[in-house]
C-alpha positions as CSV (number, residue, x, y, z in Angstrom):
1,M,0.0,0.0,0.0
2,S,1.4,3.4,-1.0
3,K,1.1,6.6,1.0
4,Q,0.5,10.0,-0.4
5,Y,2.0,13.2,1.0
6,L,0.9,16.7,-0.1
7,T,3.2,19.8,-0.1
8,T,1.5,21.9,2.5
9,H,3.9,24.9,2.4
10,T,7.2,26.0,0.9
11,V,9.4,28.7,2.3
12,D,11.2,30.0,-0.7
13,N,14.7,31.5,-0.3
14,A,14.7,30.5,3.4
15,H,18.5,31.1,3.2
16,I,20.8,32.9,0.8
17,T,22.9,29.7,0.2
18,D,22.4,25.9,0.2
19,I,20.6,24.6,3.3
20,F,22.8,21.8,4.6
21,S,21.1,20.6,7.7
22,L,17.8,20.6,9.6
23,A,16.9,19.9,13.2
24,T,13.4,19.4,14.5
25,T,11.8,20.0,17.9
26,P,8.2,19.6,19.1
27,R,7.4,23.1,17.9
28,A,10.1,24.2,15.5
29,V,12.5,23.5,12.6
30,L,16.0,24.8,12.8
31,S,17.8,25.3,9.6
32,A,21.5,25.8,8.9
33,S,23.3,26.8,5.7
34,G,26.4,28.2,4.1
35,S,25.5,31.6,5.5
36,S,26.2,32.7,9.0
37,T,22.6,32.7,10.2
38,I,20.5,29.9,11.8
39,H,16.8,30.2,11.2
40,V,14.0,28.9,13.4
41,H,10.5,28.3,11.9
42,D,7.4,27.7,14.0
43,T,5.9,24.4,13.1
44,S,2.8,24.8,15.3
45,D,1.5,27.5,12.9
46,P,0.3,26.2,9.4
47,S,2.2,29.0,7.7
48,F,5.5,28.0,9.4
49,P,6.5,31.6,10.1
50,L,10.1,32.6,10.8
51,K,10.2,32.8,14.6
52,Q,13.9,33.6,15.2
53,S,17.0,34.4,13.2
54,I,20.3,33.7,15.0
55,S,22.7,36.0,13.1
56,N,26.5,35.4,13.1
57,A,26.0,32.0,14.6
58,H,28.9,30.7,12.4
59,K,30.9,33.3,10.5
60,L,31.9,30.9,7.7
61,G,28.6,29.1,7.6
62,C,27.1,26.0,9.3
63,H,27.3,22.5,7.9
64,H,25.5,20.5,10.7
65,I,22.8,21.2,13.2
66,C,21.1,18.8,15.5
67,S,18.6,18.8,18.4
68,S,17.8,16.6,21.4
69,K,14.6,14.6,21.3
70,N,13.1,16.7,24.1
71,G,13.7,19.9,22.0
72,R,15.6,21.8,24.7
73,V,19.1,21.6,23.4
74,A,20.6,22.1,20.0
75,A,24.2,22.0,18.7
76,S,25.7,23.4,15.5
77,A,29.1,23.0,13.7
78,G,30.6,25.6,11.5
79,F,33.0,25.5,8.6
80,G,35.6,27.2,10.8
81,G,35.7,24.2,13.1
82,E,33.7,25.7,16.0
83,V,30.9,23.9,17.8
84,K,28.1,25.8,19.6
85,I,25.6,24.6,22.1
86,W,22.1,26.3,22.1
87,G,19.5,26.2,24.9
88,L,15.8,26.8,24.5
89,N,14.2,29.4,26.8
90,Q,11.0,27.6,27.9
91,D,9.2,30.9,28.6
92,T,10.0,32.8,25.4
93,G,10.6,29.9,23.0
94,E,13.8,31.6,21.9
95,W,17.2,29.9,21.5
96,A,20.3,31.4,23.1
97,L,24.0,30.4,23.1
98,S,24.8,28.3,26.2
99,G,28.4,27.6,25.4
100,E,31.0,26.0,23.0
101,I,32.7,22.7,23.1
102,A,35.5,22.9,25.6
103,G,39.0,22.2,24.3
104,N,37.9,22.7,20.7
105,S,40.6,24.6,19.0
106,A,38.3,25.6,16.1
107,K,40.4,23.8,13.5
108,P,38.5,23.0,10.3
109,G,37.9,19.3,10.1
110,E,38.3,18.7,13.8
111,V,34.5,18.4,14.1
112,W,32.2,17.5,11.2
113,A,29.0,15.6,11.8
114,L,27.0,15.9,15.1
115,A,24.4,14.0,17.1
116,L,22.8,14.7,20.4
117,S,21.5,12.2,22.9
118,E,17.7,12.1,23.6
119,D,17.9,14.3,26.7
120,G,20.6,16.6,25.3
121,S,23.3,15.6,27.8
122,Y,25.8,14.1,25.4
123,L,27.1,15.2,22.0
124,A,28.9,12.9,19.5
125,S,31.0,14.3,16.7
126,T,33.2,13.0,13.9
127,T,36.6,14.3,12.6
128,N,38.3,14.3,9.2
129,D,40.8,11.6,10.4
130,G,38.2,9.1,11.5
131,R,37.9,9.7,15.2
132,I,34.6,9.9,17.0
133,N,34.3,12.0,20.1
134,V,31.6,12.0,22.7
135,W,31.2,15.1,25.0
136,D,29.3,15.5,28.3
137,I,27.6,18.8,27.6
138,A,25.4,18.7,30.7
139,D,28.7,19.4,32.6
140,E,29.6,23.1,32.4
141,A,33.2,22.2,31.6
142,R,31.8,20.1,28.6
143,P,34.6,17.5,28.9
144,K,35.3,14.9,26.3
145,I,34.4,11.5,27.8
146,R,35.1,9.2,24.9
147,E,37.4,9.2,21.9
148,Y,37.0,6.3,19.5
149,E,39.7,5.6,16.9
150,T,38.8,3.9,13.6
151,G,42.3,3.6,12.2
152,S,45.8,3.8,13.5
153,A,46.5,7.2,15.1
154,G,45.2,9.9,12.9
155,S,44.9,7.7,9.8
156,G,41.2,6.8,9.9
157,S,38.8,7.6,7.1
158,F,36.8,10.9,7.2
159,G,33.8,10.6,9.5
160,M,30.9,11.8,7.4
161,C,28.0,11.1,9.8
162,V,27.3,10.0,13.3
163,D,24.3,9.1,15.5
164,L,23.6,8.3,19.2
165,S,21.0,5.7,20.1
166,R,18.1,7.0,22.0
167,D,19.0,4.9,25.1
168,G,22.5,6.5,25.0
169,K,24.2,3.1,24.8
170,Y,25.6,3.2,21.3
171,T,27.4,5.6,18.9
172,A,27.4,4.8,15.2
173,S,29.6,6.5,12.5
174,G,29.8,6.3,8.7
175,H,33.0,7.0,6.8
176,Q,34.3,8.1,3.4
177,N,35.8,4.6,2.7
178,G,32.4,3.0,3.2
179,A,33.0,1.7,6.7
180,V,30.2,1.8,9.4
181,Y,31.2,1.4,13.0
182,I,29.1,0.9,16.2
183,F,30.6,1.7,19.6
184,N,29.5,0.7,23.0
185,N,29.5,3.9,25.1
186,D,29.5,2.0,28.4
187,S,32.6,0.0,27.7
188,G,34.2,2.6,25.4
189,R,35.0,-0.1,22.8
190,I,34.0,-0.9,19.3
191,L,31.0,-3.3,19.1
192,Y,30.6,-3.9,15.4
193,S,32.4,-3.1,12.2
194,L,29.7,-3.4,9.6
195,S,29.9,-4.4,5.9
196,G,27.5,-3.7,3.1
197,L,28.5,-0.3,1.8
198,A,31.6,0.0,-0.3
199,K,31.2,3.8,-1.1
200,P,31.1,6.9,1.2
201,V,28.5,6.7,3.9
202,R,26.7,10.1,4.4
203,A,24.0,9.1,6.9
204,V,23.6,6.7,9.8
205,A,20.5,6.5,12.0
206,F,19.4,4.3,14.9
207,S,15.8,3.1,15.0
208,P,13.7,4.6,17.9
209,G,14.0,1.3,19.9
210,S,17.8,1.0,19.1
211,S,17.2,-2.4,17.5
212,R,18.2,-1.4,14.0
213,L,20.7,0.9,12.3
214,A,20.2,2.3,8.9
215,A,23.2,3.6,6.8
216,A,23.2,5.2,3.4
217,G,25.4,7.2,1.0
218,D,27.0,7.2,-2.4
219,A,26.1,3.5,-3.1
220,G,22.5,4.8,-3.5
221,I,21.0,2.1,-1.2
222,I,19.9,2.2,2.5
223,A,21.5,-0.7,4.3
224,L,19.7,-2.1,7.4
225,Y,21.6,-3.8,10.3
226,D,20.4,-5.7,13.3
227,M,21.8,-4.4,16.5
228,K,21.7,-7.7,18.3
229,H,24.3,-9.4,16.2
230,G,25.5,-6.6,13.9
231,E,24.1,-8.5,10.9
232,H,23.3,-6.9,7.5
233,V,19.6,-7.7,7.3
234,G,18.4,-5.9,4.2
235,N,18.7,-3.1,1.6
236,L,16.2,-0.5,0.5
237,T,16.8,0.3,-3.2
238,G,15.3,2.9,-5.5
239,H,17.3,6.1,-5.4
240,S,19.2,6.9,-8.6
241,S,21.9,9.0,-6.9
242,W,23.8,9.5,-3.6
243,I,21.6,9.4,-0.5
244,T,22.5,12.4,1.7
245,T,20.1,12.1,4.6
246,I,17.9,9.5,6.4
247,D,15.5,9.8,9.3
248,W,13.3,7.2,11.2
249,S,9.7,8.0,12.0
250,D,8.9,8.0,15.7
251,T,7.2,4.6,15.5
252,G,10.1,3.0,13.6
253,E,7.7,1.9,10.8
254,Y,9.1,4.3,8.2
255,L,12.3,5.7,7.0
256,L,12.6,9.1,5.2
257,S,15.5,9.6,2.7
258,G,16.7,12.4,0.6
259,S,19.1,12.3,-2.4
260,M,21.3,14.3,-4.7
261,D,18.7,13.8,-7.4
262,G,16.2,16.0,-5.5
263,K,13.9,13.2,-4.6
264,V,12.6,12.4,-1.1
265,K,11.3,8.9,-0.4
266,V,9.3,7.2,2.4
267,W,10.0,3.6,3.0
268,S,8.1,0.9,4.8
269,V,10.9,-0.9,6.8
270,E,8.8,-4.0,7.6
271,R,7.8,-4.5,3.9
272,N,11.2,-3.3,2.5
273,V,9.5,-1.1,-0.1
274,C,9.2,2.5,-1.0
275,V,5.7,3.8,-0.3
276,A,6.1,7.4,-1.5
277,T,8.4,9.5,-3.7
278,H,8.2,13.2,-4.1
279,S,10.4,15.7,-6.0
280,E,10.1,19.5,-5.6
281,T,13.4,20.2,-7.2
282,S,16.1,18.7,-9.5
283,K,18.7,20.1,-7.1
284,A,20.4,18.2,-4.3
285,L,18.5,17.6,-1.1
286,W,20.8,17.8,1.8
287,A,18.4,17.3,4.6
288,A,15.0,15.6,5.3
289,K,13.4,15.3,8.7
290,W,10.2,14.0,10.2
291,L,8.3,16.5,12.3
292,P,7.2,15.2,15.7
293,K,3.9,13.4,15.2
294,T,0.7,15.3,15.7
295,A,-2.8,14.0,16.2
296,K,-3.6,15.0,12.6
297,S,-1.1,13.3,10.3
298,E,2.6,12.6,9.6
299,M,4.7,15.5,8.4
300,F,8.2,16.0,7.2
301,C,10.4,18.8,5.9
302,T,13.1,18.9,3.2
303,A,15.8,21.4,2.3
304,G,18.9,21.6,0.1
305,A,20.5,23.4,-2.8
306,N,17.3,25.2,-3.9
307,R,17.5,27.1,-0.6
308,S,13.9,26.5,0.3
309,L,12.1,24.6,3.1
310,S,9.4,22.3,1.8
311,F,6.8,20.9,4.2
312,Y,4.8,17.7,3.4
313,R,1.7,16.3,5.2
314,E,0.3,12.8,4.8
315,A,-2.9,12.9,2.7
316,T,-5.7,11.5,4.7
317,G,-8.9,9.9,3.3
318,G,-12.2,11.7,3.7
């Protein structure tokens, strides 16, 4: 059975350059681009108005932004190498800088991809030489509590993506050489080195229950792994170009993916099939995220090289 999604709203020229990353909270979408400003759009209003612009967030532009599941903490990484932590003021709904990663010397490449734990206490990041760092950002000193090596000192493959499982037990990373690693945060050791993708991996994502990991990239497929044994249990195929972004729905039933070909797809994980394909643009999609589920219907947002935010809502019968 296929699903149909309707474009409910598009914010044209939401940024003056490519939009590289999106983060969602219960009431907002945060977007980051090659410009220095982070934008916050209110998703509780059907017109998705611009609620806040954080100017000069990253002087050279921002390539990654992420948020905690509870929507109270966000983190962003800039092309200059700096990482900033943002806190939500519960009274005003505005975001404010709460600090930067301690010990970060702001060298380009020292921090690339980012992921926050569900409660916003921990931040995982990748480096250009294959290391994965985990920081305790609930501590005011923001100490680094884990440093995982994926190659001999300083010789690992570029870490292109990272995710933290919702239960905080695992960190996953995807690399330029096609490698996918899963680390046990309790023991501080590598748990699995996963096969299945021989080309650069641009997105990794744990399922909500932490039972599966999805990984995708330049091979054009989404590989699914079982977390119990680290087994490659399936592929989702159908994109004609690099896959740049993946995101699980809150129930774990569906995966959202975006590609360089401008198409966004919704997949049924249980049936291993694509149930919806949409294309608003022929330009690259860099980010696609589900919005937190409302009583009405499923929604997601996409962004990329066309500099717009496109919002989709599931079509409901009636």
